[in-house]
C-alpha positions in Angstrom: 61.5 -89.2 -14.3 64.3 -90.4 -16.6 67.9 -89.6 -15.8 69.4 -87.5 -18.6 71.7 -89.4 -20.9 72.0 -92.9 -22.3 73.1 -96.2 -20.7 75.9 -97.8 -22.7 77.6 -101.2 -22.5 79.7 -103.6 -24.5 78.2 -106.6 -22.8 75.0 -108.6 -23.4 74.6 -109.4 -19.7 72.2 -112.2 -20.6 74.6 -115.1 -20.8 74.0 -118.8 -21.5 75.8 -121.8 -20.0 76.2 -123.4 -16.6 74.3 -121.8 -13.8 77.2 -119.9 -12.1 77.1 -116.9 -9.8 78.5 -114.5 -12.4 75.8 -115.4 -15.0 73.0 -115.3 -12.4 74.2 -111.9 -11.1 74.6 -110.3 -14.5 71.1 -111.4 -15.6 69.6 -110.2 -12.4 71.2 -106.8 -12.7 70.0 -106.2 -16.3 66.5 -107.4 -15.5 66.0 -105.0 -12.7 67.8 -102.1 -14.3 65.4 -102.3 -17.2 62.5 -102.8 -14.8 63.4 -99.5 -13.2 64.0 -98.0 -16.6 65.9 -94.9 -15.4 67.5 -93.9 -18.7 66.3 -92.3 -21.9 67.8 -95.2 -24.0 70.1 -98.2 -23.7 72.9 -98.8 -26.2 74.5 -102.3 -26.5 77.7 -102.5 -28.6 78.4 -106.1 -29.6 81.0 -107.4 -32.0 78.9 -110.2 -33.4 75.7 -109.7 -35.5 74.2 -113.0 -34.4 74.6 -112.0 -30.8 73.0 -108.6 -31.5 70.0 -110.2 -33.2 69.5 -112.8 -30.4 70.0 -110.1 -27.7 67.5 -107.8 -29.4 64.9 -110.5 -29.3 65.6 -111.2 -25.6 65.4 -107.5 -24.7 62.1 -107.2 -26.5 60.7 -110.0 -24.3 62.3 -108.7 -21.1 61.3 -105.0 -21.5 58.6 -104.7 -24.1 57.8 -101.1 -23.1 61.3 -100.0 -23.7 61.5 -101.9 -27.0 58.1 -100.3 -28.1 59.4 -96.8 -27.7 62.7 -97.6 -29.5 64.7 -97.4 -26.4 67.1 -100.2 -27.3 69.8 -99.8 -29.9 72.2 -102.7 -30.7 75.3 -101.7 -32.7 78.6 -102.9 -34.0 81.5 -101.9 -31.8 83.1 -100.2 -34.8 80.4 -97.5 -34.4 81.7 -96.5 -31.0 83.8 -93.5 -32.0 81.0 -91.7 -33.8 78.4 -92.7 -31.2 80.6 -91.4 -28.4 81.0 -88.1 -30.2 77.3 -87.7 -30.9 75.6 -89.1 -27.8 75.4 -87.9 -24.2 76.1 -91.1 -22.3 75.2 -91.1 -18.6 77.5 -94.1 -18.0 79.1 -97.1 -19.6 78.7 -100.2 -17.3 80.2 -103.5 -18.0 79.4 -106.9 -16.5 82.9 -107.1 -15.1 85.8 -104.8 -14.3 88.3 -106.9 -16.2 87.9 -107.0 -19.9 86.8 -103.7 -21.4 86.4 -100.8 -19.0 89.8 -99.3 -19.7 89.4 -99.6 -23.4 86.1 -97.8 -23.2 87.7 -95.1 -21.1 90.4 -94.5 -23.8 87.7 -94.2 -26.5 85.7 -91.9 -24.2 88.7 -89.6 -23.6 89.4 -89.5 -27.4 85.9 -89.0 -28.7 83.3 -88.0 -26.1 82.3 -84.5 -25.2 82.5 -85.3 -21.5 84.0 -87.8 -19.0 81.1 -90.0 -18.2 81.5 -92.8 -15.5 82.9 -96.2 -16.7 82.1 -98.9 -14.2 82.2 -102.7 -13.8 81.9 -105.1 -10.8 84.3 -107.8 -9.6 83.6 -111.4 -9.9 86.3 -114.1 -9.4 89.6 -112.3 -8.9 92.0 -115.2 -8.5 93.1 -115.9 -12.1 96.9 -115.5 -12.6 96.4 -113.3 -15.7 94.4 -110.7 -13.8 97.4 -108.6 -12.7 97.8 -107.7 -16.4 94.1 -106.8 -16.5 94.4 -104.6 -13.4 97.5 -103.0 -14.8 95.4 -101.6 -17.6 93.5 -99.6 -15.0 96.8 -97.7 -14.1 97.5 -95.2 -16.8 97.7 -91.4 -17.3 94.2 -91.2 -18.8 92.4 -92.8 -15.9 90.1 -90.6 -13.8 88.1 -90.9 -10.6 85.0 -91.5 -12.7 86.5 -94.9 -13.8 85.3 -97.2 -11.0 85.7 -100.8 -10.0 82.6 -102.0 -8.0 83.6 -104.4 -5.3 80.8 -106.6 -4.1 82.3 -107.2 -0.6 84.7 -105.7 1.9 87.1 -108.5 1.3 86.9 -107.9 -2.5 87.5 -104.2 -2.0 90.7 -104.9 -0.1 91.7 -107.4 -2.8 91.4 -104.8 -5.5 93.4 -102.3 -3.5 96.0 -105.0 -3.0 96.1 -105.7 -6.8 96.7 -102.0 -7.5 99.2 -101.5 -4.7 101.2 -104.6 -5.9 101.3 -103.3 -9.5 102.2 -99.8 -8.5 105.1 -101.1 -6.4 106.3 -103.6 -9.0 106.2 -101.2 -12.0 107.1 -98.0 -10.2 103.7 -96.4 -10.8 103.3 -94.7 -7.5 102.0 -91.4 -9.1 100.0 -93.0 -11.8 96.2 -92.5 -11.5 93.9 -95.5 -11.3 90.2 -96.2 -10.8 87.9 -95.4 -7.9 86.7 -98.4 -5.8 83.2 -98.5 -4.4 81.3 -101.3 -2.7 77.9 -102.5 -3.8 76.7 -106.1 -3.2 74.9 -108.4 -5.6 71.3 -109.0 -5.1 68.3 -111.4 -5.3 65.0 -111.2 -7.2 62.4 -110.2 -4.6 60.5 -113.3 -5.7 63.1 -115.3 -3.8 61.3 -114.3 -0.7 58.2 -116.1 -1.9 55.0 -114.9 -3.6 53.6 -114.0 -0.2 56.5 -111.8 0.7 58.8 -111.8 3.8 56.0 -111.8 6.3 54.6 -115.1 5.1 55.1 -118.1 7.5 57.9 -120.4 6.7 57.2 -124.1 6.0 56.3 -126.0 9.1 57.3 -129.6 10.0 54.4 -131.1 8.2 55.0 -129.1 5.0 58.7 -130.0 5.2 57.9 -133.7 5.5 55.6 -133.5 2.5 58.2 -131.7 0.4 60.8 -134.3 1.4 58.6 -137.2 0.3 57.9 -135.4 -3.0 61.7 -134.8 -3.5 62.7 -138.3 -2.5 64.7 -137.0 0.6 64.9 -138.6 4.0 61.8 -137.5 6.0 62.8 -137.7 9.7 66.4 -136.5 10.1 67.5 -132.9 10.2 68.7 -132.1 6.7 71.9 -130.1 6.1 72.0 -128.6 2.6 75.1 -127.7 0.6 74.2 -125.8 -2.7 76.7 -124.7 -5.2 79.4 -126.0 -7.5 80.3 -129.5 -6.2 84.0 -129.2 -6.6 86.9 -129.2 -4.2 89.0 -127.1 -6.7 86.4 -124.5 -7.5 84.2 -123.5 -4.5 84.7 -125.5 -1.4 86.0 -128.8 -0.1 83.0 -130.6 1.4 85.0 -133.3 3.0 85.7 -131.3 6.2 81.9 -130.9 6.6 81.5 -134.7 6.4 84.2 -135.1 8.9 82.6 -132.5 11.2 79.2 -134.3 11.0 80.9 -137.7 11.7 82.7 -136.0 14.7 79.3 -135.0 16.1 78.0 -138.5 15.7 81.1 -140.0 17.3 80.5 -137.7 20.3 76.9 -138.9 20.8 74.6 -137.5 18.1 72.6 -140.4 16.6 73.7 -141.0 13.0 70.1 -141.3 11.9 69.3 -137.8 13.3 71.0 -135.9 10.5 71.5 -136.3 6.7 73.5 -134.3 4.1 72.0 -133.0 0.8 74.6 -132.1 -1.8 73.0 -130.1 -4.6 74.6 -128.1 -7.4 76.6 -128.0 -10.6 78.9 -130.8 -11.7 79.6 -132.4 -15.0 77.6 -135.5 -15.7 80.7 -137.7 -16.0 82.5 -136.2 -12.9 82.9 -139.0 -10.4 83.8 -136.7 -7.5 80.2 -135.9 -6.3 79.4 -139.5 -5.9 82.7 -140.1 -4.1 81.5 -137.7 -1.4 78.3 -139.7 -1.0 80.4 -142.9 -0.7 82.7 -141.3 1.9 79.7 -140.2 3.9 78.3 -143.7 3.8 81.6 -145.1 5.1 81.3 -143.1 8.3 77.6 -144.0 8.7 76.1 -140.8 7.4 73.3 -140.5 4.9 74.0 -138.2 1.9 71.8 -137.4 -1.1 73.1 -136.1 -4.4 71.1 -133.5 -6.4 73.0 -132.6 -9.6 72.0 -129.5 -11.6 68.6 -128.9 -10.0 66.4 -126.5 -11.8 65.1 -123.3 -10.2 61.8 -124.9 -9.0 63.6 -127.9 -7.5 66.3 -125.7 -5.9 63.6 -123.7 -4.2 61.9 -126.9 -3.0 65.3 -128.1 -1.6 65.8 -124.9 0.3 62.3 -125.1 1.7 62.7 -128.8 2.7 66.0 -128.6 4.5 66.8 -127.3 8.0 70.4 -125.8 7.9 72.4 -124.4 5.0 76.1 -124.9 5.0 78.8 -123.3 2.8 82.4 -123.5 3.9 84.1 -121.7 1.0 87.9 -122.0 1.0 88.7 -121.0 -2.5 89.7 -117.4 -3.6 87.7 -118.0 -6.8 84.6 -117.4 -4.6 84.1 -113.6 -4.0 80.5 -113.1 -2.9 78.1 -116.0 -2.2 74.7 -115.6 -3.9 73.7 -119.0 -2.5 73.9 -117.7 1.1 71.4 -115.0 0.2 69.2 -117.5 -1.5 69.3 -119.7 1.7 68.5 -116.8 4.0 65.7 -115.6 1.7 64.2 -119.2 2.1 64.4 -118.8 5.9 67.3 -121.1 6.5 70.0 -120.5 9.1 73.4 -120.5 7.6 76.7 -122.0 8.8 79.4 -120.4 6.6 83.2 -120.0 6.6 84.4 -116.6 7.8 85.9 -116.0 4.4 85.8 -113.5 1.5 82.3 -111.9 1.0 80.6 -114.4 3.2 81.2 -112.3 6.3 79.2 -109.5 4.7 76.2 -111.7 4.1 75.8 -113.5 7.4 75.2 -111.6 10.7 77.1 -113.9 13.1 74.8 -115.0 15.9 71.8 -113.5 14.3 71.2 -115.0 10.9 73.7 -117.8 11.1 77.2 -118.7 12.4 80.5 -117.9 10.8 83.3 -120.4 11.3 86.9 -119.1 11.6 89.3 -119.9 8.8 93.1 -120.0 8.7 95.1 -119.0 5.6 98.8 -118.6 4.6 100.8 -115.5 5.7 101.4 -113.0 2.9 104.9 -113.4 1.4 107.4 -110.7 2.4 111.1 -109.9 1.9 113.4 -111.5 1.0 110.8 -113.9 -0.6 108.1 -111.8 -2.3 106.3 -114.8 -3.8 105.9 -118.5 -3.0 105.8 -121.8 -4.9 102.1 -121.5 -5.9 102.5 -117.9 -7.1 105.3 -119.2 -9.4 103.4 -122.2 -10.6 99.9 -120.8 -11.1 100.5 -119.1 -14.6 101.6 -122.5 -15.9 98.7 -124.6 -14.6 95.1 -125.1 -15.5 92.5 -123.2 -13.4 91.4 -126.2 -11.5 95.0 -127.2 -10.7 96.2 -124.0 -9.1 92.8 -123.3 -7.5 93.0 -126.7 -5.8 96.5 -125.8 -4.5 95.2 -122.5 -3.2 92.1 -124.0 -1.6 93.9 -126.8 0.2 96.1 -124.3 2.2 93.0 -122.5 3.5 91.6 -124.3 6.6 88.1 -124.1 8.0 88.3 -124.5 11.8 87.1 -128.1 12.2 86.1 -128.0 16.0 84.3 -124.7 15.5 82.5 -126.1 12.4 81.3 -129.1 14.4 80.2 -126.8 17.3 78.2 -124.5 15.0 76.5 -127.4 13.4 75.5 -129.0 16.7 74.2 -125.7 18.1 71.7 -125.5 15.2 70.9 -129.2 14.9 70.1 -129.4 18.6 67.9 -126.3 18.7 64.9 -126.1 16.3 63.8 -122.8 17.8 67.2 -121.2 17.2 67.0 -122.4 13.6 63.6 -120.7 13.2 64.8 -117.4 14.7 67.9 -117.2 12.6 66.0 -118.2 9.5 63.5 -115.4 10.0 66.3 -112.9 10.8 68.1 -113.9 7.6 65.0 -113.4 5.5 64.6 -110.0 6.9 68.2 -109.2 6.3 67.9 -110.0 2.7 64.6 -108.0 2.4 66.3 -105.0 4.0 69.3 -104.7 1.7 70.0 -107.4 -0.8 67.2 -107.3 -3.3 68.0 -106.3 -6.9 65.8 -103.1 -6.9 67.8 -101.8 -4.0 71.1 -102.8 -5.6 70.1 -101.0 -8.9 69.2 -97.9 -6.9 72.7 -98.0 -5.4 74.2 -98.2 -8.9 72.2 -95.1 -9.9 73.4 -93.2 -6.9 77.0 -94.3 -7.6 76.8 -93.0 -11.2 75.5 -89.7 -10.0 78.3 -89.6 -7.4 81.0 -90.4 -9.9 79.7 -87.9 -12.5 80.1 -85.2 -9.9 83.7 -86.0 -9.0 86.4 -83.5 -10.1 88.3 -84.7 -13.1 90.8 -83.1 -15.6 89.6 -81.2 -18.6 88.8 -83.8 -21.2 90.9 -81.9 -23.8 94.0 -82.7 -21.8 93.3 -86.4 -22.1 92.4 -86.7 -25.7 96.0 -87.3 -26.8 96.9 -89.6 -23.9 97.3 -93.1 -25.4 96.9 -96.2 -23.3 100.3 -97.8 -22.9 98.8 -101.3 -23.3 97.1 -100.4 -26.6 99.4 -101.6 -29.2 100.5 -98.7 -31.5 100.3 -100.9 -34.6 101.6 -98.3 -37.2 104.7 -97.6 -35.0 105.5 -101.1 -33.9 105.1 -102.5 -37.5 106.6 -99.5 -39.3 109.5 -101.7 -40.4 107.2 -104.1 -42.3 106.3 -102.0 -45.4 108.9 -100.7 -47.8 108.0 -97.1 -46.9 105.3 -95.3 -44.9 102.9 -92.5 -45.8 104.2 -89.1 -44.8 102.9 -85.6 -45.4 105.4 -85.2 -48.2 104.3 -88.4 -50.1 103.2 -87.2 -53.6 99.9 -88.7 -54.8 97.9 -88.6 -58.0 94.8 -90.5 -59.3 95.6 -94.0 -60.3 94.1 -95.7 -63.4 91.1 -96.9 -61.4 90.8 -93.4 -59.9 90.6 -91.8 -63.3 87.9 -94.2 -64.3 86.0 -93.3 -61.1 86.1 -89.6 -61.9 84.7 -90.4 -65.3 81.9 -92.6 -63.9 83.3 -95.8 -65.3 84.3 -97.2 -61.9 82.9 -97.1 -58.3 84.4 -97.8 -54.9 84.0 -101.5 -53.8 83.9 -101.6 -50.0 84.2 -104.9 -48.1 81.7 -105.7 -45.4 83.2 -104.5 -42.1 84.7 -101.3 -43.5 81.5 -99.3 -43.6 82.2 -97.6 -40.3 85.6 -96.4 -41.4 85.2 -95.8 -45.1 82.6 -93.6 -46.9 82.0 -94.1 -50.6 81.0 -90.5 -51.3 84.0 -89.3 -49.4 86.3 -91.5 -51.5 84.9 -89.8 -54.7 85.7 -86.4 -53.1 89.2 -87.5 -52.2 90.0 -88.6 -55.7 88.6 -85.3 -57.1 90.8 -83.3 -54.7 93.8 -85.2 -55.9 93.0 -84.9 -59.6 95.9 -82.6 -60.3 98.4 -84.2 -58.0 99.0 -83.4 -54.4 101.2 -84.3 -51.4 99.5 -86.4 -48.7 99.6 -83.7 -46.0 97.8 -80.9 -47.8 95.5 -83.4 -49.5 94.4 -84.8 -46.1 93.8 -81.3 -44.7 91.6 -80.3 -47.7 89.9 -83.7 -47.4 88.9 -83.1 -43.8 87.7 -79.6 -44.6 85.5 -80.9 -47.4 84.3 -83.9 -45.2 84.0 -82.5 -41.7 82.6 -85.8 -40.4 86.1 -87.3 -40.9 88.9 -86.8 -38.5 92.6 -87.0 -39.4 92.9 -90.8 -38.6 90.0 -91.7 -40.9 91.3 -89.3 -43.6 94.7 -91.1 -43.6 92.9 -94.4 -43.7 90.9 -93.3 -46.8 94.1 -92.2 -48.5 95.9 -95.5 -47.9 92.9 -97.5 -48.9 92.6 -95.5 -52.1 96.3 -96.2 -52.9 95.7 -99.9 -52.2 92.8 -100.1 -54.7 94.6 -98.0 -57.4 92.3 -95.0 -56.9 95.3 -93.1 -55.9 98.9 -93.7 -56.9 101.8 -92.9 -54.6 104.5 -91.4 -56.9 107.9 -92.9 -56.4 110.6 -90.3 -55.5 113.5 -90.3 -58.1 
């Protein structure tokens, strides 16, 4: 049974570019939302026609049944006001909580008949311009139905800290803001394999065959790192190499373990190869797998024995690769950091390694050197500074690795438990169900009467007419006298017609322009003229009526009479 209402968004969700967690997550969410098909229709408001056309083709391939019934509508964002007024939206959901949710909320308050939920998830939160983005969430028109979806407990606390920091800094203690709810990201159920979670995991012979096919060392235990290979973006791999070297120095044969580094890096980036060279200098074998495709990535996960991710960078917020590893039946060694602690059941599906970070600044020093520098640096520069002051406990990392390398039976038990953990709560159909429950919950929350919010502007929406009122010689007032201009007279006699530029069709109406000039044929002041114009054209509101009047003056259809 369909949920009443329409799903709306300003995002395509289906993004191209490097295989990063955000893009993978957004694509997965949309795929499985459409597979569930819970809504009557799906509206996408995109500002670019080429993007609308390409997304329309992708949606038709992704969900042909919805496309066949006309369930997809792709529109220009300039259509938003009229669509919000005419459509019962169940929710507006964005691919993040940063860019557009508060702008949608303002349009909703001004034009919709009801306060539908506006939601968006967190991704990376560590960019220095994000305080300004979160400041947009704090305004008098915010309601409890505006919700930031945190993907982890740590992310939830970070969003709370953002809002608390801004409320204190700007004196906004009583200013409403968004709700915060927690829903994780998910995996495609196919990540569990075509035979499902109960199928046996690859045995020693199958692993060896895979390793030969992939060109990996056959005999040693393979430790896999999968993700962005960047010490300034995701994690510093060097402590892992040092931990493995430490184990070998303490008695583990160097030929009993090898490291596989797989993931994204630019082709001309020398850093990944430098890690291989560093490993070789301490007698460790390390293999480099740059930008593996989905099939090869799955084979790497099946061929290896232990998955390691020691995130140390606040740019990381969730950790999809940890879910992928557990779905493949690998035990996980991970840093006890950010969303990782939600994904790994310590002692059951893997081992969490303690981390040490800086103390939060306090009074009399409310910030520190990196806080002051970050807005002036490139992303990789300040993220490197941030990551290098977060330490993964080196002895504990070595101990966790050794406990798994020394015990194949433990690896199998943890791998099987991890697979079951993913199956039980981290698959996209389950995550989509939680979103549907959230939208129902938000829709039932008490909120102010929408009429009380219609006239509440957003303080970070620039009031262009007011800010730039000093630019023109004079401004249109209700007392401005108007009469048909030379072109307007010709229009009334059928010798001229309105010429509307592309991009104005959602604001201006050619037939309404003719009616406006007719109403002004004997001369009229702007205020009464606008009122009669709205009465004659009820589809227009006061803002669009004023725009028509000014446009008509611009094109000599109306003439603003100069006061003596």
